[in-house]
A tleap script that builds the chain and sets N, CA, C and O, in Angstrom:
source leaprc.protein.ff14SB
mol = sequence {
  NMET LYS GLU VAL VAL ARG VAL PRO THR ALA
  LYS PHE LYS GLN ASN VAL ARG ARG PHE VAL
  ALA LEU ALA LYS SER GLY ALA THR VAL LEU
  VAL THR ASN ASN GLY VAL ASP ASP PHE GLN
  VAL VAL PRO CYS GLN PRO GLY GLY VAL PRO
  ALA VAL ALA ASP THR GLY ILE ASP PRO ALA
  LEU TYR ARG GLY ILE ASP MET ASN ALA PRO
  ALA PHE ALA PRO TRP GLU GLY THR GLY VAL
  CSER
}
set mol.1.N position { -33.749 -16.758 -32.295 }
set mol.1.CA position { -34.245 -15.396 -32.419 }
set mol.1.C position { -35.569 -15.262 -31.676 }
set mol.1.O position { -36.422 -16.146 -31.740 }
set mol.2.N position { -35.726 -14.153 -30.974 }
set mol.2.CA position { -36.961 -13.909 -30.226 }
set mol.2.C position { -38.130 -13.703 -31.171 }
set mol.2.O position { -37.986 -13.188 -32.279 }
set mol.3.N position { -39.296 -14.125 -30.692 }
set mol.3.CA position { -40.522 -13.885 -31.445 }
set mol.3.C position { -40.913 -12.421 -31.288 }
set mol.3.O position { -40.875 -11.878 -30.184 }
set mol.4.N position { -41.289 -11.782 -32.402 }
set mol.4.CA position { -41.755 -10.399 -32.384 }
set mol.4.C position { -43.197 -10.402 -32.861 }
set mol.4.O position { -43.507 -10.902 -33.943 }
set mol.5.N position { -44.076 -9.836 -32.041 }
set mol.5.CA position { -45.501 -9.775 -32.366 }
set mol.5.C position { -45.883 -8.312 -32.490 }
set mol.5.O position { -45.652 -7.526 -31.571 }
set mol.6.N position { -46.473 -7.941 -33.631 }
set mol.6.CA position { -46.977 -6.571 -33.824 }
set mol.6.C position { -48.491 -6.602 -33.647 }
set mol.6.O position { -49.180 -7.467 -34.189 }
set mol.7.N position { -48.989 -5.643 -32.880 }
set mol.7.CA position { -50.417 -5.601 -32.586 }
set mol.7.C position { -50.881 -4.150 -32.537 }
set mol.7.O position { -50.196 -3.303 -31.963 }
set mol.8.N position { -52.043 -3.850 -33.136 }
set mol.8.CA position { -52.590 -2.490 -33.044 }
set mol.8.C position { -52.986 -2.165 -31.601 }
set mol.8.O position { -53.323 -3.059 -30.824 }
set mol.9.N position { -52.942 -0.893 -31.258 }
set mol.9.CA position { -53.238 -0.441 -29.901 }
set mol.9.C position { -54.593 -0.945 -29.410 }
set mol.9.O position { -54.697 -1.422 -28.280 }
set mol.10.N position { -55.624 -0.847 -30.235 }
set mol.10.CA position { -56.971 -1.262 -29.819 }
set mol.10.C position { -57.003 -2.743 -29.458 }
set mol.10.O position { -57.601 -3.123 -28.452 }
set mol.11.N position { -56.369 -3.573 -30.268 }
set mol.11.CA position { -56.335 -5.010 -29.990 }
set mol.11.C position { -55.514 -5.290 -28.734 }
set mol.11.O position { -55.860 -6.171 -27.947 }
set mol.12.N position { -54.429 -4.541 -28.546 }
set mol.12.CA position { -53.608 -4.698 -27.346 }
set mol.12.C position { -54.437 -4.388 -26.101 }
set mol.12.O position { -54.387 -5.131 -25.121 }
set mol.13.N position { -55.201 -3.288 -26.137 }
set mol.13.CA position { -56.021 -2.900 -24.988 }
set mol.13.C position { -57.055 -3.974 -24.648 }
set mol.13.O position { -57.342 -4.217 -23.476 }
set mol.14.N position { -57.608 -4.609 -25.671 }
set mol.14.CA position { -58.638 -5.627 -25.453 }
set mol.14.C position { -58.055 -6.925 -24.901 }
set mol.14.O position { -58.763 -7.693 -24.250 }
set mol.15.N position { -56.774 -7.175 -25.156 }
set mol.15.CA position { -56.155 -8.449 -24.786 }
set mol.15.C position { -54.841 -8.257 -24.030 }
set mol.15.O position { -53.873 -8.978 -24.272 }
set mol.16.N position { -54.805 -7.295 -23.122 }
set mol.16.CA position { -53.566 -6.961 -22.425 }
set mol.16.C position { -52.942 -8.186 -21.759 }
set mol.16.O position { -51.742 -8.423 -21.900 }
set mol.17.N position { -53.738 -8.958 -21.042 }
set mol.17.CA position { -53.191 -10.117 -20.322 }
set mol.17.C position { -52.522 -11.101 -21.270 }
set mol.17.O position { -51.469 -11.657 -20.956 }
set mol.18.N position { -53.122 -11.312 -22.407 }
set mol.18.CA position { -52.558 -12.250 -23.384 }
set mol.18.C position { -51.187 -11.776 -23.861 }
set mol.18.O position { -50.246 -12.565 -23.944 }
set mol.19.N position { -51.079 -10.483 -24.172 }
set mol.19.CA position { -49.815 -9.969 -24.695 }
set mol.19.C position { -48.751 -9.851 -23.602 }
set mol.19.O position { -47.562 -10.005 -23.881 }
set mol.20.N position { -49.162 -9.579 -22.368 }
set mol.20.CA position { -48.209 -9.567 -21.257 }
set mol.20.C position { -47.665 -10.982 -21.046 }
set mol.20.O position { -46.472 -11.160 -20.800 }
set mol.21.N position { -48.536 -11.978 -21.142 }
set mol.21.CA position { -48.087 -13.368 -21.004 }
set mol.21.C position { -47.092 -13.715 -22.113 }
set mol.21.O position { -46.107 -14.413 -21.867 }
set mol.22.N position { -47.344 -13.233 -23.326 }
set mol.22.CA position { -46.401 -13.456 -24.428 }
set mol.22.C position { -45.045 -12.837 -24.105 }
set mol.22.O position { -44.005 -13.459 -24.318 }
set mol.23.N position { -45.063 -11.616 -23.592 }
set mol.23.CA position { -43.815 -10.940 -23.241 }
set mol.23.C position { -43.084 -11.697 -22.138 }
set mol.23.O position { -41.863 -11.846 -22.194 }
set mol.24.N position { -43.819 -12.174 -21.138 }
set mol.24.CA position { -43.193 -12.924 -20.050 }
set mol.24.C position { -42.553 -14.212 -20.546 }
set mol.24.O position { -41.581 -14.695 -19.966 }
set mol.25.N position { -43.103 -14.765 -21.626 }
set mol.25.CA position { -42.542 -15.998 -22.171 }
set mol.25.C position { -41.327 -15.734 -23.048 }
set mol.25.O position { -40.701 -16.674 -23.538 }
set mol.26.N position { -40.986 -14.454 -23.253 }
set mol.26.CA position { -39.779 -14.129 -23.998 }
set mol.26.C position { -40.001 -13.386 -25.303 }
set mol.26.O position { -39.035 -12.957 -25.934 }
set mol.27.N position { -41.252 -13.224 -25.723 }
set mol.27.CA position { -41.534 -12.528 -26.978 }
set mol.27.C position { -41.451 -11.018 -26.787 }
set mol.27.O position { -41.577 -10.515 -25.670 }
set mol.28.N position { -41.238 -10.307 -27.881 }
set mol.28.CA position { -41.312 -8.853 -27.881 }
set mol.28.C position { -42.634 -8.480 -28.527 }
set mol.28.O position { -42.908 -8.883 -29.658 }
set mol.29.N position { -43.454 -7.715 -27.822 }
set mol.29.CA position { -44.746 -7.282 -28.347 }
set mol.29.C position { -44.616 -5.821 -28.744 }
set mol.29.O position { -44.425 -4.956 -27.889 }
set mol.30.N position { -44.721 -5.543 -30.044 }
set mol.30.CA position { -44.678 -4.173 -30.553 }
set mol.30.C position { -46.103 -3.687 -30.749 }
set mol.30.O position { -46.861 -4.268 -31.526 }
set mol.31.N position { -46.464 -2.632 -30.053 }
set mol.31.CA position { -47.810 -2.064 -30.167 }
set mol.31.C position { -47.739 -0.922 -31.162 }
set mol.31.O position { -46.901 -0.027 -31.050 }
set mol.32.N position { -48.640 -0.969 -32.142 }
set mol.32.CA position { -48.603 0.017 -33.218 }
set mol.32.C position { -49.762 0.994 -33.126 }
set mol.32.O position { -50.824 0.686 -32.585 }
set mol.33.N position { -49.531 2.172 -33.667 }
set mol.33.CA position { -50.545 3.217 -33.756 }
set mol.33.C position { -50.567 3.669 -35.209 }
set mol.33.O position { -49.600 4.257 -35.693 }
set mol.34.N position { -51.663 3.400 -35.904 }
set mol.34.CA position { -51.787 3.688 -37.342 }
set mol.34.C position { -50.656 3.050 -38.149 }
set mol.34.O position { -50.130 3.650 -39.087 }
set mol.35.N position { -50.291 1.820 -37.767 }
set mol.35.CA position { -49.278 1.084 -38.510 }
set mol.35.C position { -47.841 1.421 -38.156 }
set mol.35.O position { -46.915 0.809 -38.687 }
set mol.36.N position { -47.638 2.388 -37.264 }
set mol.36.CA position { -46.289 2.797 -36.868 }
set mol.36.C position { -46.020 2.275 -35.454 }
set mol.36.O position { -46.865 2.413 -34.569 }
set mol.37.N position { -44.841 1.676 -35.244 }
set mol.37.CA position { -44.499 1.172 -33.912 }
set mol.37.C position { -44.580 2.310 -32.896 }
set mol.37.O position { -43.982 3.370 -33.078 }
set mol.38.N position { -45.338 2.065 -31.818 }
set mol.38.CA position { -45.556 3.093 -30.796 }
set mol.38.C position { -44.761 2.769 -29.532 }
set mol.38.O position { -44.020 3.617 -29.034 }
set mol.39.N position { -44.906 1.561 -29.014 }
set mol.39.CA position { -44.135 1.133 -27.856 }
set mol.39.C position { -44.024 -0.382 -27.869 }
set mol.39.O position { -44.693 -1.061 -28.648 }
set mol.40.N position { -43.166 -0.903 -26.990 }
set mol.40.CA position { -42.989 -2.342 -26.935 }
set mol.40.C position { -43.104 -2.863 -25.516 }
set mol.40.O position { -42.823 -2.157 -24.547 }
set mol.41.N position { -43.523 -4.113 -25.417 }
set mol.41.CA position { -43.585 -4.805 -24.142 }
set mol.41.C position { -42.576 -5.939 -24.252 }
set mol.41.O position { -42.679 -6.800 -25.126 }
set mol.42.N position { -41.605 -5.923 -23.359 }
set mol.42.CA position { -40.553 -6.937 -23.382 }
set mol.42.C position { -40.377 -7.512 -21.986 }
set mol.42.O position { -40.718 -6.857 -21.002 }
set mol.43.N position { -39.852 -8.721 -21.887 }
set mol.43.CA position { -39.626 -9.285 -20.553 }
set mol.43.C position { -38.475 -8.580 -19.859 }
set mol.43.O position { -37.519 -8.154 -20.508 }
set mol.44.N position { -38.561 -8.459 -18.560 }
set mol.44.CA position { -37.471 -7.872 -17.769 }
set mol.44.C position { -36.358 -8.898 -17.627 }
set mol.44.O position { -36.603 -10.103 -17.558 }
set mol.45.N position { -35.145 -8.400 -17.585 }
set mol.45.CA position { -34.000 -9.267 -17.345 }
set mol.45.C position { -33.695 -9.252 -15.857 }
set mol.45.O position { -33.748 -8.195 -15.229 }
set mol.46.N position { -33.380 -10.398 -15.284 }
set mol.46.CA position { -33.053 -10.390 -13.858 }
set mol.46.C position { -31.855 -9.496 -13.581 }
set mol.46.O position { -30.877 -9.507 -14.329 }
set mol.47.N position { -31.933 -8.727 -12.511 }
set mol.47.CA position { -30.890 -7.755 -12.213 }
set mol.47.C position { -29.819 -8.264 -11.276 }
set mol.47.O position { -28.886 -7.527 -10.958 }
set mol.48.N position { -29.920 -9.492 -10.826 }
set mol.48.CA position { -28.910 -10.013 -9.917 }
set mol.48.C position { -29.314 -9.826 -8.468 }
set mol.48.O position { -30.493 -9.659 -8.154 }
set mol.49.N position { -28.346 -9.856 -7.609 }
set mol.49.CA position { -28.584 -9.771 -6.176 }
set mol.49.C position { -28.803 -8.310 -5.784 }
set mol.49.O position { -28.030 -7.442 -6.189 }
set mol.50.N position { -29.854 -8.026 -4.997 }
set mol.50.CA position { -30.077 -6.649 -4.573 }
set mol.50.C position { -28.926 -6.144 -3.702 }
set mol.50.O position { -28.280 -6.916 -2.993 }
set mol.51.N position { -28.690 -4.853 -3.769 }
set mol.51.CA position { -27.624 -4.247 -2.968 }
set mol.51.C position { -27.993 -4.291 -1.494 }
set mol.51.O position { -29.149 -4.089 -1.121 }
set mol.52.N position { -27.007 -4.553 -0.675 }
set mol.52.CA position { -27.207 -4.607 0.770 }
set mol.52.C position { -26.113 -3.760 1.410 }
set mol.52.O position { -24.954 -3.815 0.997 }
set mol.53.N position { -26.487 -2.975 2.425 }
set mol.53.CA position { -25.507 -2.148 3.125 }
set mol.53.C position { -24.513 -3.034 3.868 }
set mol.53.O position { -24.884 -4.060 4.438 }
set mol.54.N position { -23.260 -2.630 3.855 }
set mol.54.CA position { -22.221 -3.389 4.551 }
set mol.54.C position { -22.411 -3.337 6.058 }
set mol.54.O position { -22.154 -4.317 6.758 }
set mol.55.N position { -22.858 -2.195 6.552 }
set mol.55.CA position { -23.069 -2.031 7.988 }
set mol.55.C position { -24.454 -1.453 8.220 }
set mol.55.O position { -25.048 -0.860 7.320 }
set mol.56.N position { -24.958 -1.627 9.420 }
set mol.56.CA position { -26.255 -1.077 9.769 }
set mol.56.C position { -26.183 0.438 9.929 }
set mol.56.O position { -25.099 1.010 10.046 }
set mol.57.N position { -27.336 1.073 9.934 }
set mol.57.CA position { -27.402 2.523 10.110 }
set mol.57.C position { -27.366 2.824 11.600 }
set mol.57.O position { -28.102 2.220 12.381 }
set mol.58.N position { -26.511 3.755 11.989 }
set mol.58.CA position { -26.388 4.154 13.386 }
set mol.58.C position { -27.407 5.261 13.673 }
set mol.58.O position { -27.254 6.378 13.179 }
set mol.59.N position { -28.446 4.964 14.465 }
set mol.59.CA position { -29.470 5.969 14.752 }
set mol.59.C position { -28.910 7.227 15.408 }
set mol.59.O position { -29.515 8.293 15.296 }
set mol.60.N position { -27.776 7.130 16.084 }
set mol.60.CA position { -27.188 8.293 16.752 }
set mol.60.C position { -26.814 9.370 15.742 }
set mol.60.O position { -26.773 10.549 16.093 }
set mol.61.N position { -26.545 8.997 14.512 }
set mol.61.CA position { -26.188 9.974 13.479 }
set mol.61.C position { -27.353 10.901 13.139 }
set mol.61.O position { -27.150 11.989 12.601 }
set mol.62.N position { -28.575 10.464 13.454 }
set mol.62.CA position { -29.754 11.222 13.050 }
set mol.62.C position { -30.448 11.919 14.219 }
set mol.62.O position { -31.557 12.426 14.057 }
set mol.63.N position { -29.822 11.952 15.378 }
set mol.63.CA position { -30.408 12.645 16.529 }
set mol.63.C position { -30.510 14.128 16.238 }
set mol.63.O position { -29.580 14.729 15.701 }
set mol.64.N position { -31.634 14.714 16.592 }
set mol.64.CA position { -31.821 16.144 16.411 }
set mol.64.C position { -32.383 16.515 15.048 }
set mol.64.O position { -32.641 17.692 14.798 }
set mol.65.N position { -32.578 15.561 14.170 }
set mol.65.CA position { -33.148 15.857 12.854 }
set mol.65.C position { -34.657 15.698 12.944 }
set mol.65.O position { -35.161 14.672 13.401 }
set mol.66.N position { -35.370 16.727 12.503 }
set mol.66.CA position { -36.832 16.690 12.491 }
set mol.66.C position { -37.279 15.960 11.229 }
set mol.66.O position { -37.197 16.509 10.131 }
set mol.67.N position { -37.750 14.725 11.382 }
set mol.67.CA position { -38.151 13.912 10.232 }
set mol.67.C position { -39.417 14.451 9.558 }
set mol.67.O position { -39.740 14.048 8.441 }
set mol.68.N position { -40.135 15.361 10.231 }
set mol.68.CA position { -41.338 15.937 9.643 }
set mol.68.C position { -41.046 17.227 8.877 }
set mol.68.O position { -41.922 17.744 8.184 }
set mol.69.N position { -39.843 17.743 8.992 }
set mol.69.CA position { -39.474 18.975 8.285 }
set mol.69.C position { -39.222 18.648 6.816 }
set mol.69.O position { -38.711 17.572 6.505 }
set mol.70.N position { -39.572 19.558 5.908 }
set mol.70.CA position { -39.330 19.292 4.492 }
set mol.70.C position { -37.827 19.163 4.215 }
set mol.70.O position { -37.010 19.876 4.798 }
set mol.71.N position { -37.486 18.249 3.322 }
set mol.71.CA position { -36.078 18.020 2.987 }
set mol.71.C position { -35.550 19.110 2.066 }
set mol.71.O position { -34.355 19.408 2.077 }
set mol.72.N position { -36.424 19.703 1.274 }
set mol.72.CA position { -36.026 20.727 0.316 }
set mol.72.C position { -36.894 21.965 0.512 }
set mol.72.O position { -37.997 21.884 1.052 }
set mol.73.N position { -36.390 23.093 0.075 }
set mol.73.CA position { -37.161 24.329 0.154 }
set mol.73.C position { -38.382 24.214 -0.751 }
set mol.73.O position { -38.317 23.568 -1.796 }
set mol.74.N position { -39.473 24.823 -0.368 }
set mol.74.CA position { -40.666 24.762 -1.222 }
set mol.74.C position { -40.426 25.455 -2.561 }
set mol.74.O position { -39.623 26.385 -2.649 }
set mol.75.N position { -41.118 25.005 -3.593 }
set mol.75.CA position { -40.956 25.558 -4.944 }
set mol.75.C position { -41.633 26.910 -5.098 }
set mol.75.O position { -41.259 27.686 -5.977 }
set mol.76.N position { -42.619 27.208 -4.264 }
set mol.76.CA position { -43.351 28.451 -4.411 }
set mol.76.C position { -42.393 29.648 -4.262 }
set mol.76.O position { -41.556 29.685 -3.360 }
set mol.77.N position { -42.539 30.602 -5.156 }
set mol.77.CA position { -41.766 31.831 -5.071 }
set mol.77.C position { -40.379 31.740 -5.663 }
set mol.77.O position { -39.624 32.711 -5.610 }
set mol.78.N position { -40.022 30.599 -6.225 }
set mol.78.CA position { -38.666 30.470 -6.787 }
set mol.78.C position { -38.660 30.732 -8.290 }
set mol.78.O position { -37.598 30.810 -8.907 }
set mol.79.N position { -39.845 30.867 -8.874 }
set mol.79.CA position { -39.918 31.092 -10.318 }
set mol.79.C position { -39.856 29.803 -11.123 }
set mol.79.O position { -39.889 29.837 -12.354 }
set mol.80.N position { -39.767 28.671 -10.443 }
set mol.80.CA position { -39.747 27.372 -11.133 }
set mol.80.C position { -41.169 26.891 -11.281 }
set mol.80.O position { -41.953 26.912 -10.332 }
set mol.81.N position { -41.494 26.456 -12.486 }
set mol.81.CA position { -42.869 25.959 -12.683 }
set mol.81.C position { -42.878 24.505 -12.974 }
set mol.81.O position { -43.945 23.921 -13.166 }
savepdb mol mol.pdb
quit
């Protein structure tokens, strides 16, 4: 079973490196706020081999495209905030 360490936010802030090292070693660090679990620091799981494209990108497909032009319409005036 994994080690679970509960620590108040203030103590976590003062000793971040220590608790990150604990998480890297496999422990789960639960950071509490007024005694209630607020967030946790856990080790990342390896994701495997990164995705690689089967074929290279053909630059001819992108001729005539202005790379400096915005990809999307500006948000101004659309009513979206």
